[in-house]
N, C-alpha and C positions, 0 to 999 in steps of 0.2 A: 063521668069521664075517667078514663084509665090514667092513674098517676103512678103506676108501677114501673117507674123508669129505671133503667140500669144505671149503676154507678159510673161516673166519669173518671178518667185517669186522675190519680192522686186524691180521689174523693173518699173520705172516711165513711164508715157506716153511720156514725152519729150525724155527720153533715147531711148525708142522703136522707136519713130519718127526719131531720129538721126540715128539709126542703119538702118532702112528701107531706108531712103534717101541715105545714103552712099552706101548701097548695090545696089540700083537702078542705081546710077551714075556709079558704078563699072561695071555693066552689059552693060551699054551703052558706056563704056570707056570714061566717062566724069569726073571721079574723079582722079585728079592728085595724084602722090605719096605723095606730101607734104600734101594734104588734107586727104589722107588716114591715114597718121601718126597722124594728128591732131584728126581725128574722133576716131581712135583707142585709143588714149591717153584719150580722153574724156570718152569713154566707160569704160576704166580701172579705171579712177578716180571715176566713179560712182559704182565701184565694180562689173562690168559686164565683167569679164575676158573672159567668154565663147563667149560673143557677139563679143569681139575684135578678137578672134580666127576666128569666122565665117566670119567676115568682111574681114580679110586678105585672107582667103581661097577663097572667092568669087572674090576678086580683082585679085589675082594671076591667077585664072582660066581664066579670060577674058582679061588679060593684059600681056600675056606671052611674047610679043615682046617689052615691055617697056625696054628702055636701062639700067635702074637701077633696074630691077626686083630683082637682087641679094640682094639689100638693103631691099626690101619688104620681101624676104625670111628670112633675118636676124631678122627683127622685128617680123615676124610671129613666128619664133622659140622662141623668148623671150615670146611672148604671150602664146604659147603652154606650155612652161616651167612653167610660172606663173599659168596656169590653171591646172597643174599637169600632163600634157601629155609629159613626158620626151622622150619617143620614137619618138613621132611626132616632137619634137623640134630637136632631133638628125638628123632626116631625112631632115628637113628644112635647118639646118646649112650645111649639106653635099651638098645640092642642091645649096646653096649660094656659096660655095667654088667651085663647079663644073662649075657654070656659070662664076664666076669671081675669079680665083685662087689668084689674087693679092689683093683681098679685105681681109684685115687682121683680123678684129675683130671676124669673125666666128670661126677662129682657137682657140682662147682663150676660148670662150664659149663652143665650141664642146668638147674641152679637159676636161673642168670642168664637163659637163654632162656625159661624158664617165667615168670619175673618180668616180662620184657619183653612176654610175651604176655598179661599180666594175671592169670596163675595164681599169685598170691603165696603162697597156702597150700601149693600143690604145690612151689613153689620152696623154701620153708623146710623142708618135709619132706625134700627131697633133701639139703640141707645138713646137717640133723640126722642123717640116715641115715649120712652120711659121718663125722660126729662119733662116732657109736656104733661105726663100723667101724675108726676110726683108733686102734686100741689099741696097735699096735707102737710101741715107743719108738725111733724113729730120726728123723733130720733131715727126711726127706721126708714121712713120715706126720704129724709134728708140724706142719710147715708147711701141709700140706693141711687138717689139723684147724683150725688157727688161721684159715686163709682162709675155711673154711666157717662158722666161728663169727662172723667179722667180717661176712661177707655177710648172715648171718642177722640179726645185730644191726642192720645198716644198714636192712634192709627193715622189721624190726619197729619201729624208731624212726620210720621214715617213716609207719607206720600208727598211731603213738601208742600202741603196745603197749610202754610204757616198762619195765615190770617184767621182761618176757621179754627185751627188748633188753639191759637192765642185767645180767641173769643171764648172757647169752651173752658179754658183754664181760668180766664178772668171771672167767669160765672162762679167757679169753685171758690176763688179767693174772696169774692163778695160775700159768700156764705161763711167761709172759714179761712181767714187771712193768715192763720198760723200753720198752714200746711206747707212745710218747707220744701218738700219735693215738688209741689206744684209751683211755688215761687221760682225754684231753680229753672224749671222748664219754661215758665212764662217769660222770665228775663232773657234766657238764652234765645228764645224765639224772637223777642223784640230786637235783640242784638243782631241776629241773623238777617232780620228785615230792615235794619238801619232805621228803626223807629225811635226818634229822639224827642224828648229825653227818654232814655231806656227805663229808668226808675221813675214811674209815673204813679204817684199815690192817688187815692180817691178818698171819698168820705168814709168808706168802710175799710180801706186798706192804707195803712200809714207808710211813710218812708221807712220807719223802723221795722215794720213787718217785712218789707221787701229787702232791706239790708240784712235782716236776720236770716232770710231764706236763700239769698243769692249763693250760688256755688263758688268754690274757690277759683275755678277756671274762668267763669264769667266775671268775677271780681277783678281778676288780672286784666281782662279786657276793658273794664269799666273805670278803674281808678289807679292812681299812682300813690298808694298808701300802704307801704310795706308792713307797718305795725298792725293795721287792721287786717291785712292779708294773713299775717301770722296768727292773730287771734281767731280769724275765721277758720283757718285750717284746723286749729285746735278744737274749736267749737264743733266743726263737722266730724272730726275724728271721735270725739266723745259721744256725739249723738248717733252717728251712723255705724261706727265700728264698735266702740265700747270695750269694756274690759272682758277679755276672753276667759272662758271657764278654766283653762289650764294652759301651761306653757310646755313647749316641746324641747326647749334647750336643755341638754344634759348638764348636771351640776358640775361634773369634772371637766377640766380643760382638755381639749384634744391635742395630742402630742404626736411626735414622730412623723411629721408631714414632710414628704419629699417634694410634693407640689401642692400649692394652695389650690383649693377648689373654689372657683368663682361661679356663682349662679346668677343668671340674668332672668328676671321675671317680667314678661311684657305681653300685652295683647297686640302689639304692633310690629312684631318681627315678620314683616310681610311687606307688600307694596304700600308703604305708609312712610311719612316723613321720618319717623324713628327707625323703621326698618332700613330705609335707604341709607341713613347716616351710620347705622351700627354695623352694617355688613362688613365693611373693610376692617373695623376694629376686631370683630370676632375672628376674621381670617388672619389677623396679624398678631394675635397673642403668642407669647413665647411658650410653646408646648413643653419645653424642657423644665419649666418651673411652675406652670399653671395648667390646671384642667378646667375646661370651660363647659358649663352645663347651661342649657336654655330651657326655660319653663314657659310654655306658650298658653295664653288664655284668650286668644282672639277668634275671629271668625273662621269657620271651617272651610277655607278655600286655599288651594295651592297657587303659587305664582313663582316667577323666576327669582324674586328676592328671597322668598321663604326657602326655596330650594338651595340657594347659595348659603343661607344661614344654617340650614340643617346639615349641609355638607361641611361647614366650617367648624361646628362645635363638636366636642367629644361625645356629648349625649343630649339629645332633644327629647323632651317630654311634654306631651300635650296634656294639660291639667283641666281642660274644659269639662270633661266628664266626671271630675272629682269635686266633692264638696270641699270646703275650706280646710277642715281637719285632715281629710285624706291627702289633699295636696301638700299641706304643711308636713304631714308625716312622711310623705315621699321625699321632700327636700331634706328633712332630718335624716332619713335613712341613707340618702346620698352623701351625708356628711359634708355638706357645703360649709365652707369657712366664711366666705363673704357673699352675702346675698344682696344683689343690686336691684332696686325698684326702678324700673324704666317706665312706669305708668304714673305714679303719684295719684292725684285725684282726677283721673281722666276716664274716658269711657272704657268699660269692661275691666277696670282695675280689680285686682284681688287683694285689697288692702288687709282684709281679715286674715289672710294667710300670713302676712308679716306680723300681725298682732300676736300670733301664736308663737313667735320667735323661734322658727325652725332652724335658724343658723345663729352662731354667736355674734356676728357682725352684720348689721343691716345699713345699707347705703341708699341715699336718694340722689339719683343722677339722671339728667337729660330729658326724661319723659314729661316732667312737670316743672313749669318755670317758677319755683318758689319752695318755701319750706313746707314740711308735712305737719309740723306742730304735734307730732305724736310722741309717745313715751318709748317707742321702739326703733325709730330711725336714729342711728348714732351719728352719721356723717352726712353732709351734703357736699357734693363736688361742684365747684365753681371755678372762677379764675379771678385775678386781682382787679379786673375792670368790673365784672358783674357784682362781686361782693368785696368792696374794699374793706379794710380793717374796721373803719368806723361804722360800717353797716352790719356788723355781726350781731348786733342786738336784735335784728329783725328775723333771726333764724334760731329755731330750737335745737338744731343739730350743730355739731362741731363743723366748722367750715374748713375744708381742705381744698387745695387749689391746683389746677393744671395751668400751664402757660396760656392755653386757650381751651375753654370749657367744652366746645362743641365738636363732636367727631364729624367726619365727612368721608364720603366714598370716592376714592380716586378713580374707581373703575365704573362709575356711573355711565349708563348707556345714553347717548344722544342720537336721536334720529338723523340719518345721513341727509335727508332732504330738508333743506332750510326754507321755510316759507318766505314769500315776499310780503311787504307791507300791504299790498293790495289784497293778497289772499287772506290776510288777518283782519281786513277791514280798516286799516290804518291809512291816513293820508301820507302820500309819498314824501312830501317836503316839510312836513310839520315837525316841530320838536316834540318827541313823545316821552312824557313822564309816565311811569307805570308804578303800580303797587299791586302785585299779584298775590296778596294775602287774602284769606277768607273774609267775607263781608262782616263777620262778627267782630272783627278787629277795628272796623271803621267807627269813629266817634264824631260827634258834632264839632268838637274843638279841632280835631285833626282835619276835618273837611273844611273848616274855616281857613286853616293855614293853606291847604291845597288851592282853595279858591283865590287866595291872595297871590299865590305863585302863578296860577294860570292867567290871572288878570294882568300881572306884570310882564308876562312873556307872550306877546300877541301871537296868535296862530298856533300856540301849543295845544296839545290834547292830553287827556288823562286816560290811561289804559288800565282798566280794573278787571279782576277775575269776576266772572258773572255770578250773580245771585239768581233768585227766582225772577220771573218777568216783572212782577209787581214791585219787587225790591229795586230792580234796575230803574224802573220808571220813577220810583220815589227818590233815588239818588240823583237822577237827572233834574227832578223838580227842586231838590236841595241846591243843586248847582245854579239853577235859574234864579232862585231866591237870593243867591250871593252874587248875582251879576255875571254869571258865566253861562254862555249859550249851552243848552242841554246836549247838542250834537257834539260838543267837544269832549264829552265823557263817552268812551267807547269800551265795550265789554268783550273780554276774551272768553271763549267757550272753554269748559273744562275738558282736558284730554289726558291720555296716558303720559306718564312722566317723560319718556324719551322725546316725545313730540312737544311737550310743554317746554322742556329745556331748549329744544331747537329753535323756538320762536323768541327766546329772551333777547337776542341781539337786535331785534327790531326796535327795542326801546333804547332811548338815549340815556335816561337817568331814572333810577328807582327812588321813590319817595317812601321813607319808612313810616309805619303807623306808630301811634302812641296812645295809651301807655303799653300796649302789648305789641311789641315790634316784630319785625321779620326775624325768624331764627333760621330754620333750614331753608326757608324761602330766600333769605338773604344770601346764604351760602350758594344756593343755586344761581342766583343772579351774578354773584362775584365770580363763580366758576365759569360762567358764560361770558364774562368780560363786561358786565353792566355795573357801573358804580352805583352805590346806594348812599344817600344822604340821611343821616340820623342824628338824634341827640339823646343823651342818657338822662333818665329820670332817677328816682330813688329805688324803685322796686326791681326785682329780678328780671321780669319780663321786659321792662323798659330799658334794660342795660345790655342785653345780649347782643344786639346789633352793633352797638358801639365797640364791644369786644371783637366782633367778627371783622369789622372794617380795619381795625388796628392790626389784627392778625393777618389780614390780607395785604398789608403794606400800604394802605391808603388811609391812615389814621386821621388825616385832616378832614375827612368826610364825617367824622364824629364831632358834632357841634356841642358847644357848651350850653346852649339854651334853645328854646323854640324860636326865638327871634333870629338867632344866628342860623338856624336850620332853614328858615324861610329865605333869609338873605342869600345863603350859599346856593340854594336850589334855583333862585332867580339868576344869580350870577352865572352859574354853569349853563343855564338855559339860554343866556345871551352871549356868553363868551365861548365860542366853539373851540378856540385854540386851547383854552385852559382845560375844557372837558376832554379834548383829545389827548392832552398830556396825561390826565388821570387814567384814561382808558389804556393808553400805551403802557404805562407803568403797571397797571393791574394785570395786563396780559403777560408782561415780561417776568413778573415774580410769581405767577400762578403756581408753577411747579415747585417752587422753593419756599413759598410763604408758609408761615406757621399755621395758617388756617387749614391748609391741605396737606400738612405733614403728618399723616396718620401714623407712621412708625414712631415718630417722636411722641405723639399723644399717647400711644399705647404703652411705650416705655415709661412715660411719666405716670400713667394710670397704674401700671403694675407696681411702681414704687409706692404710690399711695396705698395700694392693697397690702404691700409688705409692711408699711408703717402701721396700718390699722391692726394687722395681725400682731405686731410687736406691742402695740398698746394693749391688746387683749391678753397676751401672754404675761405682761407685767401687771395685769390687774388694773389698768388705767383706761379702760374703755370709757368714753365720755358719757355723761348722763344728760339726756335732753333737758333743756332749760324751759320749763313750762310755767314758771312763776308769773302770777298776776294776769294771765292771759284772759281770764273771765272778765276782769275789769276793763282791759283794753277792748274786748268785744263790746261791752256795754257802752263804752265811750264812742266807739265807731258807729254804733247804730244811730246816733244822733247827728252825725256829720253829713254835710253835703259832699258825698264822696267824689262825684264827678269834678267838682271844682278844686279838689285837693291839689291837682297837678299845677294849678296856677300859683300856688304858694312857693316861695323860695324855701331853701332848706332851713334857714333860721326861723322863718314864720311857721313852718311845719312843726319844728321842734317846740316852738313857743305855744302852739295850739295844744299839743298833747301835754306839755308841762302845766298849762292852765287847767286843762280838763282833769289831770291827775290831782292837782291841788284842790280842785272843787270836790273831787271824790274823797280825798284824804280828810277833808274837813268834816264830811258826813260819816265816812266809814274809814277810820284810820288804817293806812297801809303799813304792813310789817316793814321794819327798817331793812331787812335783808331781801325783800322781794325785788323782782325785776323792776327797775325804774327806767327812766328815759335814757340816761346817759349810758354808753357802753361800759361793760364791766371791766 
């Protein structure tokens, strides 16, 4: 066969010679499979992916009886995929599996290629075929089985096939309960499905294993324990982010600033709760004294909210195509003075960018309901209700406060056509309680309270934002188990925000969740004139709604306890005159209330930024307080976290004081370390 092939563009003579020599040896069956892999790797390293493909094709054609030809097919598939030939790669992987069904790596890659081609069912079938075959107990087979299960769970979760995804993840945990990423997804799936108790240990998976792996966001949904939430945030930051190789912050202080440069980093500057709320803020900044930069790391899709934000800021930069160091270098090059983290530990966050310290001041605000527990977030923005003075011990950052923490958009669009109750599937004359939060916020203890309210107000119904069909059925069964007819629980379909807002007035009263209450959802309800009953816990997420109803001018709706919350919800459900008075007052003060006074919020926010810059110039930038957090994390692993909310503040403090004393008796704690009482 003629192998006198002309050189390709950018192909050196040495690379062409390597290719020709390898092909000639392949034809004469003198090229071992090890030498084949070496030659192909050299061609790929030279950027000659197509040559590597040709080499594998020639070798396979003339070495069909080689005992490990299945491995050549596997590498051939990789080369084809790298060269852009997905179909060829799929065929090569199938051939590798046909020749050697017990060779496990092709199943993983074939599943990924099928998924990328839109053949999701076929992809899952490949991974599950591997799970069935991976019976041998050795490190390699177990690793392949776990990988296949994790890929399967990822795809099933993306398709909202929650129960199947949960089952795949549980199989992984039964083999390796210390996989924190798997624990995170497993618990989040159970929360989304309202599977109570969410933290369900087994003989192989302990409560401590699950508490160790739970994500910070799921923990906020799960328990009202701000000390463990701080410790968890710190634990996650150390494990998932870690110490960066270098810092980008210049040693000298930046001077001569006419305008402070504020940088906002977020994946949610789009049609998302954060994007909706932040748009008016970004449009209202004082451009005479501030330059506003936005760094976007979210999904690649344009929408009206994103367009408003792009138009509002001085500079918009999409950092999706940048690695962390490149993105951080871009922020440093822009000479940002105050860098605001609007993500925290939420989806698509770029926390490693902040760890590189590309700006002298880093702030945690709004995107995440709690502390970051990191060594590089200097400030957290809250308000006096969300973080009272005595609660500062639960935050590693320095607490600074706005009159009301949450921004809102006064220009939000509401669909002009208001639906009727009949159109929304609601009974015309019933008292309608609603809670249009995501299903992941619903807990067994909260649902107990709602059942008591419904039982006490005959004919009332509960209007919830829909989950998956199986989840809705489960919630109705939970209602039945509590003595409430399942048909009294009604589900609202998800829809675009203008239409979602337009249907709010169909409800009489909003019932807040606990411990992760309504935040932007509460503001939406209050904007549309629907009162919301809440009560404040100890943690950040449990106190936001209490702040919002006070700022909206109806502070009496923020109750002192869960019992008061139930009693007030029942009273308003029975006393139409009292409820009408609350609704009338809410409507009258909407345009003037603190909650919707964006110009005031922005002015106060800019004062905070100026004060932060003054701290920096004086050399008084706060140092995050990370003392003793590993101890608090170890303590929290042994607690029944869901029941923490049932403790009063004194009993909660006593619990931790007792645990700390036990710890100190075995491992003495330094006298200057963070202890229970505020410093």
